[in-house]
C-alpha positions as CSV (number, residue, x, y, z in Angstrom):
1,M,33.0,-49.1,263.3
2,E,29.9,-48.5,261.6
3,K,26.9,-50.3,262.9
4,L,24.3,-51.3,260.0
5,T,20.4,-52.5,261.3
6,K,17.7,-53.6,260.1
7,E,14.3,-55.1,260.9
8,G,12.3,-57.8,258.9
9,K,9.6,-60.6,259.9
10,T,12.3,-62.8,260.3
11,V,15.9,-63.0,261.0
12,E,16.5,-64.5,256.9
13,E,13.9,-61.3,255.9
14,A,16.3,-59.0,258.1
15,I,19.6,-60.5,256.5
16,K,17.9,-60.3,252.6
17,K,16.6,-56.6,253.4
18,L,20.4,-55.6,255.0
19,M,21.9,-57.2,252.1
20,E,20.2,-55.1,248.9
21,E,19.6,-51.8,250.7
22,N,23.4,-51.4,251.4
23,N,24.6,-53.7,248.6
24,L,26.5,-56.6,250.4
25,S,27.1,-60.3,249.7
26,K,26.7,-62.7,253.1
27,E,30.7,-63.8,253.1
28,E,31.4,-59.4,254.0
29,F,29.6,-59.6,257.3
30,L,29.1,-60.4,260.4
31,Y,26.2,-60.4,262.3
32,T,23.5,-61.2,265.8
33,S,20.2,-61.2,266.3
34,T,17.7,-59.5,268.5
35,V,13.9,-60.5,269.2
36,K,11.7,-57.3,269.1
37,K,8.2,-56.9,270.1
38,G,6.3,-56.0,267.1
39,K,3.5,-53.3,267.2
40,L,-0.3,-54.5,267.8
41,F,-1.3,-57.6,265.1
42,Q,2.1,-57.2,264.0
43,G,3.7,-60.1,265.4
44,T,7.1,-60.7,266.5
45,I,10.2,-58.4,264.7
46,Y,13.3,-59.8,264.7
47,E,16.3,-56.8,264.5
48,V,19.7,-57.7,262.9
49,T,22.6,-55.6,264.0
50,A,25.6,-56.4,261.2
51,F,29.2,-54.7,261.0
52,L,31.7,-55.0,257.9
53,K,34.6,-57.9,258.5
54,S,36.8,-55.1,257.2
55,D,36.2,-52.7,259.5
56,I,36.3,-55.2,262.5
57,N,39.6,-56.2,261.2
58,N,41.0,-53.2,260.9
59,E,39.2,-51.9,264.6
60,L,41.4,-55.2,265.6
61,K,44.4,-53.4,264.3
62,E,44.1,-50.5,265.3
63,F,43.8,-51.7,269.0
64,I,46.2,-54.2,269.1
65,R,48.7,-51.6,267.9
66,K,47.5,-49.5,270.5
67,L,48.3,-52.1,273.2
68,V,51.0,-52.6,272.1
69,E,52.0,-49.7,272.3
70,N,51.1,-49.0,275.6
71,M,53.5,-51.5,275.9
72,G,56.1,-49.6,274.9
73,L,57.1,-51.6,271.9
74,E,56.4,-50.2,268.6
75,V,55.4,-53.1,265.9
76,T,54.8,-53.5,261.9
77,I,51.9,-54.9,261.6
78,E,50.9,-57.6,258.5
79,V,47.4,-58.8,258.5
80,T,46.5,-62.0,256.1
81,N,42.8,-63.6,255.2
82,K,43.3,-67.5,254.2
83,D,40.6,-69.8,253.9
84,D,38.4,-66.9,255.7
85,R,40.9,-67.4,258.5
86,L,42.4,-64.1,259.4
87,T,46.3,-64.0,260.7
88,I,47.5,-60.7,262.2
89,R,51.5,-60.9,262.6
90,L,53.0,-58.4,265.3
91,F,57.0,-57.7,263.8
92,S,59.3,-55.8,266.5
93,N,62.5,-55.9,267.4
94,K,61.6,-57.0,271.0
95,D,60.1,-60.1,269.6
96,K,60.3,-62.6,273.2
97,I,59.0,-59.5,275.1
98,L,56.0,-59.7,272.9
99,I,56.0,-63.5,273.0
100,G,56.5,-64.0,276.9
101,R,57.0,-67.6,278.4
102,E,56.0,-70.0,276.6
103,G,53.8,-67.7,274.5
104,A,52.2,-66.2,277.3
105,T,52.2,-62.7,276.6
106,L,50.9,-63.6,272.5
107,K,48.4,-65.5,274.1
108,A,47.1,-62.4,276.6
109,I,47.1,-59.9,274.0
110,E,45.0,-61.9,271.8
111,T,42.5,-62.9,274.2
112,I,42.6,-59.3,275.1
113,A,41.8,-58.4,272.0
114,K,38.9,-60.7,271.3
115,Q,37.4,-59.3,274.2
116,Y,37.3,-56.2,273.1
117,I,35.5,-56.6,269.5
118,Q,33.3,-59.1,271.5
119,N,32.3,-56.5,273.7
120,V,32.2,-53.9,271.1
121,T,29.9,-55.9,268.5
122,G,28.6,-58.3,270.7
123,I,30.0,-60.8,268.0
124,Y,33.1,-63.6,269.3
125,Y,35.5,-63.1,266.4
126,K,38.2,-65.7,265.6
127,F,41.5,-65.0,264.6
128,N,45.1,-66.3,264.9
129,L,47.5,-63.8,266.3
130,D,51.2,-64.4,266.1
131,V,54.6,-62.7,266.6
132,S,57.3,-63.3,263.5
133,N,56.1,-66.9,262.9
134,Y,56.6,-67.8,266.4
135,K,53.6,-69.9,266.0
136,E,54.1,-71.6,263.2
137,K,57.7,-72.9,264.1
138,N,55.7,-73.7,267.4
139,Q,53.2,-76.0,265.8
140,K,56.6,-77.6,263.7
141,R,58.4,-78.2,266.3
142,L,55.6,-79.5,268.2
143,E,54.7,-81.9,265.0
144,W,58.2,-83.6,265.0
145,L,58.2,-84.2,268.8
146,A,54.8,-85.8,268.5
147,K,55.4,-88.4,264.9
148,K,59.1,-88.9,266.9
149,T,57.5,-89.8,270.4
150,A,54.7,-91.9,268.7
151,K,56.8,-94.1,266.4
152,E,58.9,-94.6,269.8
153,V,56.0,-95.6,271.9
154,V,54.8,-98.1,269.3
155,E,58.4,-99.8,268.4
156,T,58.5,-100.3,273.4
157,K,54.4,-100.4,273.8
158,M,55.6,-98.4,276.6
159,P,53.2,-94.8,277.4
160,V,55.6,-91.2,277.7
161,S,54.7,-88.3,279.2
162,L,55.5,-85.4,277.1
163,D,56.7,-81.8,279.6
164,N,54.2,-79.3,280.2
165,M,52.2,-77.4,278.1
166,T,49.3,-75.0,277.1
167,S,46.3,-76.2,276.2
168,Y,47.1,-75.0,272.7
169,E,50.3,-76.6,272.9
170,R,48.0,-79.7,273.9
171,R,45.3,-79.3,271.6
172,I,48.1,-79.7,268.5
173,I,49.5,-83.0,269.8
174,H,46.4,-84.5,269.8
175,N,45.2,-83.0,266.4
176,I,48.2,-84.7,264.8
177,L,47.9,-88.3,266.7
178,T,44.5,-88.8,266.2
179,D,44.9,-90.5,263.0
180,F,48.3,-92.3,263.8
181,K,48.3,-95.6,263.9
182,G,48.9,-97.6,267.1
183,V,48.7,-94.8,269.9
184,K,46.2,-93.4,271.9
185,T,46.7,-89.0,273.3
186,E,45.3,-88.7,277.0
187,S,45.9,-85.1,278.9
188,E,46.8,-85.1,282.6
189,G,47.8,-83.4,285.8
190,E,46.6,-79.5,286.7
191,E,47.7,-76.4,285.9
192,P,49.7,-75.8,284.9
193,N,51.4,-78.5,284.9
194,R,49.0,-80.2,282.8
195,H,50.5,-82.3,280.0
196,V,50.5,-85.0,277.1
197,V,50.7,-88.8,277.3
198,I,51.5,-90.8,274.0
199,K,50.0,-94.2,275.1
200,P,50.1,-97.6,273.1
201,L,46.8,-99.3,271.6
């Protein structure tokens, strides 16, 4: 993965130089900046280190492929980029193993991959990792559960505790019901028994 560096009197100047010399638009790369002491009478110098998003995506794809192969599994990888949000979708004849109990294995692979990219580039790179359409199906199920339960809470005026969920699943519930009239949501309990309670207003 190629690393691009450029210095300037300001971060903006360094970025502009980098873009001009490499014929890049700002949407094509990610960067970090550091402050360097300039020579005598030069003042502060800023150094920008950049990586192309396309290079990061390819590095990420191959890292995940090797990681999964080390688990003894073969996968097909599909990469999509919608609204500048990268999604890497894995397809295997052993999806259940890749997903793990309540998505634990999938989450672990995603965490390891994010840490790897951060170690290599110094950049926290956001992306979504899925197996087949597990997260999409799970989100639809959670949306249905949240709205159904919220309606019950509005009708009965009684709070309802949902089953224990991961932080990702709880966040989905909270987001879905943010604008739902007549209810509020709170997370209660300690991990791994933390859950969402839907309460009447």
